[in-house]
C-alpha positions as CSV (number, residue, x, y, z in Angstrom):
1,X,35.9,-16.1,17.5
2,X,36.3,-19.8,16.6
3,X,33.2,-20.6,18.7
4,X,31.1,-18.1,16.8
5,X,32.3,-19.3,13.4
6,X,31.6,-22.9,14.3
7,X,28.2,-22.3,15.7
8,X,27.1,-19.9,12.8
9,X,28.4,-22.5,10.3
10,X,26.4,-25.2,12.1
11,X,23.3,-23.0,12.1
12,X,23.6,-22.6,8.3
13,X,24.0,-26.3,7.9
14,X,21.0,-27.0,10.1
15,X,18.8,-24.6,8.1
16,X,20.0,-25.9,4.8
17,X,19.1,-29.5,5.9
18,X,15.9,-28.5,7.5
19,X,16.7,-30.4,10.7
20,X,14.2,-30.3,13.6
21,X,14.9,-28.6,16.9
22,X,15.8,-31.8,18.8
23,X,18.5,-32.8,16.2
24,X,19.8,-29.3,16.1
25,X,20.1,-29.2,19.9
26,X,22.1,-32.4,19.9
27,X,24.5,-31.1,17.3
28,X,24.9,-27.9,19.2
29,X,25.7,-29.8,22.4
30,X,28.4,-31.8,20.5
31,X,30.0,-28.6,19.2
32,X,29.9,-27.0,22.6
33,X,31.6,-30.0,24.2
34,X,34.3,-29.9,21.5
35,X,34.9,-26.2,22.0
36,X,35.0,-26.6,25.8
37,X,37.8,-29.2,25.4
38,X,40.1,-26.7,23.7
39,X,38.9,-23.3,25.1
40,X,38.7,-21.7,28.4
41,X,35.7,-22.0,30.8
42,X,34.5,-18.4,30.1
43,X,34.7,-18.9,26.3
44,X,32.8,-22.1,26.6
45,X,30.0,-20.4,28.6
46,X,29.8,-17.8,25.9
47,X,29.6,-20.5,23.2
48,X,26.7,-22.1,25.1
49,X,24.8,-18.8,25.2
50,X,25.4,-18.3,21.5
51,X,24.3,-21.8,20.8
52,X,21.0,-21.2,22.7
53,X,20.4,-18.0,20.7
54,X,21.0,-19.9,17.5
55,X,18.4,-22.4,18.6
56,X,16.0,-19.6,19.3
57,X,16.7,-18.2,15.9
58,X,15.9,-21.6,14.2
59,X,12.8,-22.3,16.3
60,X,9.4,-21.4,14.9
61,X,8.7,-18.8,13.7
62,X,12.1,-19.2,12.0
63,X,14.8,-16.5,11.7
64,X,13.2,-14.1,14.2
65,X,14.4,-15.0,17.7
66,X,10.7,-15.2,18.5
67,X,9.4,-18.5,19.7
68,X,5.6,-19.2,19.6
69,X,5.6,-22.6,21.3
70,X,6.1,-22.8,25.1
71,X,7.7,-26.3,24.7
72,X,10.3,-24.8,22.4
73,X,11.1,-22.3,25.2
74,X,11.5,-25.2,27.6
75,X,13.7,-27.0,25.0
76,X,16.0,-24.0,24.6
77,X,16.3,-23.3,28.3
78,X,17.0,-27.1,28.9
79,X,19.6,-27.0,26.2
80,X,21.3,-23.9,27.8
81,X,21.3,-25.5,31.3
82,X,22.6,-28.8,29.9
83,X,25.3,-27.0,27.9
84,X,26.5,-25.1,31.0
85,X,26.6,-28.2,33.1
86,X,28.6,-30.0,30.4
87,X,31.0,-27.1,30.1
88,X,31.5,-27.1,33.8
89,X,32.1,-30.8,33.9
90,X,34.6,-30.7,31.0
91,X,36.4,-27.8,32.7
92,X,36.7,-29.7,35.9
93,X,37.9,-32.8,34.2
94,X,40.6,-30.7,32.3
95,X,41.8,-29.1,35.6
96,X,42.0,-32.6,37.3
97,X,43.9,-34.0,34.3
98,X,46.4,-31.1,34.4
99,X,46.8,-31.5,38.1
100,X,47.4,-35.2,37.7
101,X,50.0,-34.6,34.9
102,X,51.7,-32.0,37.1
103,X,51.8,-34.5,40.0
104,X,53.3,-37.2,37.7
105,X,55.9,-34.8,36.3
106,X,56.8,-33.8,39.9
107,X,57.3,-37.5,40.9
108,X,59.3,-38.2,37.8
109,X,61.7,-35.3,38.3
110,X,61.9,-36.1,42.0
111,X,63.0,-39.7,41.1
112,X,65.4,-38.3,38.5
113,X,67.0,-36.0,41.0
114,X,67.4,-38.7,43.6
115,X,69.0,-41.0,41.1
116,X,71.3,-38.2,39.9
117,X,72.4,-37.6,43.5
118,X,73.0,-41.3,44.1
119,X,75.1,-41.7,41.0
120,X,77.0,-38.5,41.8
121,X,77.8,-39.8,45.2
122,X,78.9,-43.1,43.9
123,X,81.2,-41.4,41.3
124,X,82.7,-39.1,43.8
125,X,83.0,-41.3,46.9
126,X,83.8,-44.6,45.2
127,X,85.3,-44.3,41.8
128,X,86.7,-40.9,42.4
129,X,88.5,-42.0,45.6
130,X,89.8,-45.1,43.9
131,X,91.2,-43.0,41.1
132,X,92.8,-40.7,43.6
133,X,94.5,-43.6,45.2
134,X,95.7,-44.7,41.7
135,X,97.2,-41.3,41.0
136,X,99.0,-41.4,44.4
137,X,100.3,-44.9,43.6
138,X,101.5,-43.9,40.2
139,X,103.3,-40.8,41.7
140,X,104.9,-43.1,44.2
141,X,106.0,-45.5,41.4
142,X,107.4,-42.6,39.5
143,X,109.6,-41.6,42.5
144,X,110.8,-45.2,43.1
145,X,111.2,-46.5,39.6
146,X,111.2,-43.6,37.1
147,X,112.5,-45.7,34.2
148,X,110.5,-48.8,34.7
149,X,107.3,-47.8,32.8
150,X,106.0,-44.7,31.0
151,X,104.8,-43.2,34.3
152,X,104.1,-39.7,33.0
153,X,101.7,-41.0,30.3
154,X,99.9,-43.2,32.8
155,X,99.7,-40.4,35.3
156,X,98.4,-38.0,32.7
157,X,95.7,-40.5,31.6
158,X,94.7,-41.1,35.2
159,X,94.3,-37.4,36.0
160,X,92.2,-36.9,32.9
161,X,89.9,-39.8,33.9
162,X,89.7,-38.3,37.4
163,X,88.8,-34.9,36.0
164,X,86.1,-36.4,33.7
165,X,84.6,-38.3,36.6
166,X,84.5,-35.2,38.8
167,X,82.9,-33.2,36.0
168,X,80.3,-35.9,35.4
169,X,79.5,-36.1,39.2
170,X,79.0,-32.3,39.3
171,X,76.8,-32.4,36.3
172,X,74.6,-35.1,37.9
173,X,74.4,-33.3,41.2
174,X,76.2,-30.1,42.0
175,X,76.4,-29.6,45.8
176,X,77.7,-26.1,45.0
177,X,74.0,-25.1,44.4
178,X,73.5,-25.4,48.2
179,X,76.1,-22.9,49.2
180,X,77.0,-20.8,46.1
181,X,74.9,-18.3,44.2
182,X,73.3,-19.5,41.0
183,X,75.4,-17.3,38.8
184,X,78.6,-18.7,40.3
185,X,77.5,-22.3,39.7
186,X,76.4,-21.6,36.1
187,X,79.7,-19.7,35.4
188,X,81.6,-22.7,36.7
189,X,79.6,-25.1,34.7
190,X,80.1,-23.1,31.5
191,X,83.9,-22.9,32.1
192,X,84.1,-26.7,32.8
193,X,82.0,-27.7,29.8
194,X,84.0,-25.4,27.5
195,X,87.2,-27.1,28.6
196,X,85.7,-30.5,28.3
197,X,84.2,-30.0,24.8
198,X,86.8,-27.5,23.5
199,X,84.2,-24.8,22.9
200,X,83.9,-21.2,23.9
201,X,81.0,-20.3,26.2
202,X,80.5,-16.6,27.1
203,X,78.6,-16.4,30.4
204,X,77.2,-13.1,31.7
205,X,74.8,-12.3,34.6
206,X,73.3,-9.1,36.0
207,X,70.5,-7.7,38.2
208,X,69.9,-11.0,40.0
209,X,68.1,-11.0,43.4
210,X,70.3,-11.5,46.4
211,X,68.6,-14.7,47.2
212,X,67.3,-17.2,44.7
213,X,65.2,-20.1,46.0
214,X,66.9,-23.4,45.7
215,X,64.1,-24.9,43.6
216,X,64.5,-22.2,41.0
217,X,68.3,-22.4,41.0
218,X,68.1,-26.1,40.5
219,X,65.5,-25.8,37.7
220,X,67.5,-23.1,35.8
221,X,70.7,-25.1,36.2
222,X,69.1,-28.2,34.7
223,X,67.7,-26.1,31.8
224,X,71.2,-24.6,31.2
225,X,72.7,-28.1,31.1
226,X,70.1,-29.4,28.6
227,X,70.3,-26.3,26.4
228,X,74.1,-26.2,26.3
229,X,74.5,-29.9,25.7
230,X,72.0,-29.7,22.8
231,X,73.7,-26.7,21.4
232,X,77.2,-28.2,21.6
233,X,76.0,-31.4,20.0
234,X,73.6,-30.2,17.3
235,X,74.5,-26.5,16.4
236,X,77.6,-27.2,14.4
237,X,79.4,-24.1,15.9
238,X,82.0,-23.7,18.7
239,X,80.9,-20.4,20.3
240,X,77.9,-19.9,22.6
241,X,76.4,-17.1,24.7
242,X,74.7,-17.6,28.0
243,X,73.0,-14.8,29.9
244,X,71.3,-14.9,33.3
245,X,69.4,-11.8,34.2
246,X,66.8,-10.7,36.8
247,X,64.0,-8.2,37.2
248,X,61.8,-7.6,40.3
249,X,59.4,-10.2,39.1
250,X,61.3,-12.9,37.3
251,X,64.6,-14.5,36.3
252,X,65.5,-15.0,32.6
253,X,68.0,-17.5,31.3
254,X,69.1,-17.2,27.7
255,X,71.2,-19.6,25.7
256,X,72.1,-18.5,22.2
257,X,74.1,-19.9,19.3
258,X,74.6,-19.0,15.7
259,X,74.5,-22.6,14.4
260,X,72.4,-24.6,11.9
261,X,69.1,-24.2,13.8
262,X,66.3,-26.7,13.6
263,X,62.6,-27.0,13.0
264,X,60.9,-26.3,16.3
265,X,57.6,-28.0,15.3
266,X,59.4,-31.2,14.1
267,X,61.5,-31.4,17.2
268,X,58.5,-30.8,19.6
269,X,56.5,-33.5,17.9
270,X,59.4,-36.0,18.1
271,X,60.1,-35.1,21.7
272,X,63.7,-34.5,20.8
273,X,66.3,-32.1,22.1
274,X,64.9,-32.3,25.6
275,X,62.4,-29.6,24.8
276,X,59.6,-31.3,26.7
277,X,61.8,-32.0,29.6
278,X,62.9,-28.4,29.9
279,X,59.2,-27.3,29.6
280,X,58.1,-29.6,32.4
281,X,60.9,-28.5,34.7
282,X,60.1,-24.8,34.2
283,X,56.3,-25.4,34.6
284,X,56.9,-26.9,38.0
285,X,58.3,-23.6,39.3
286,X,55.6,-21.5,37.5
287,X,58.0,-20.7,34.6
288,X,57.9,-21.1,30.8
289,X,60.2,-22.0,27.9
290,X,60.4,-20.2,24.6
291,X,62.6,-21.2,21.7
292,X,63.4,-19.2,18.6
293,X,65.2,-21.3,16.0
294,X,65.4,-21.2,12.2
295,X,67.4,-23.3,9.8
296,X,70.9,-21.9,9.3
297,X,70.0,-18.9,11.5
298,X,70.9,-20.2,15.0
299,X,68.9,-20.9,18.1
300,X,67.9,-19.0,21.2
301,X,66.5,-20.8,24.2
302,X,64.8,-18.6,26.9
303,X,63.6,-19.8,30.3
304,X,61.4,-17.5,32.3
305,X,60.8,-18.1,36.0
306,X,58.7,-15.8,38.2
307,X,60.8,-15.2,41.4
308,X,57.7,-15.4,43.7
309,X,57.1,-19.0,42.7
310,X,59.8,-20.1,45.2
311,X,57.5,-19.2,48.1
312,X,55.0,-22.0,47.5
313,X,56.8,-25.2,46.7
314,X,57.2,-28.9,47.2
315,X,60.2,-30.9,48.2
316,X,62.2,-32.7,45.5
317,X,65.2,-34.8,46.2
318,X,65.9,-32.9,49.5
319,X,65.3,-29.5,47.9
320,X,62.4,-27.3,47.1
321,X,60.6,-27.7,43.8
322,X,57.2,-26.0,43.0
């Protein structure tokens, strides 16, 4: 539709300015190239054919689709062939660019997952163990010298620090994803985050497949993390609803709040709220992200992932990722 309107408008302009066939052909090529950059290959081919018909309409005798000069026939056919070649080239370049972008996104997420795992191991194996030893020492001190220092307060603070470190380590990299089902891991995360931030998170799951590929589980878990952290930070409310459901063809993750909402267009342009990050993650497993948000009417984040996408995947951080 857009192609037709653009080409018909150009035809009217060419006729009004009385441009010759060569100039008109050049303008049509430019329009076809622009259309091929934003449209599909098939729509671009249709645009090329329509442009060739417009040229035939403008060629002498004008406005009849009848051409009385053999050279004009050659010019129109040459234009059509050139347009189709250009459309094919532009389509190929677009596919290569999309493949390159996907490859870059894959490497970025792989590096991120590796770094998350390294930090989680450091927190758990180094800092976590040292805090455990500190807690044991304080308990020993409490038994030996109960009146020397405010041992209960120190012990309480140490346990809180240890709990926060463990929670952070599990957020960075959750080994539970490797041996627990995705619903169990998400439920545990919602419960931990609710306690940590003093909010209420209602998690429900149903109709999930018996086995969810690890790449899909990891992707949905990261989307849940980003969506909930954003909601807790920006929504202005303390109650949230999370639902994980499945069909024979896909898994759907929904995160909902009744908070202040936001302008989706503004947030997308600014690259804020992790929207682009969630989109890239879902795209790598063949999924998609949809967000419904209105100011003062709350926000709903939905992540759709086709379950069959787990069969054709790449390795990311020791796990599968499409």
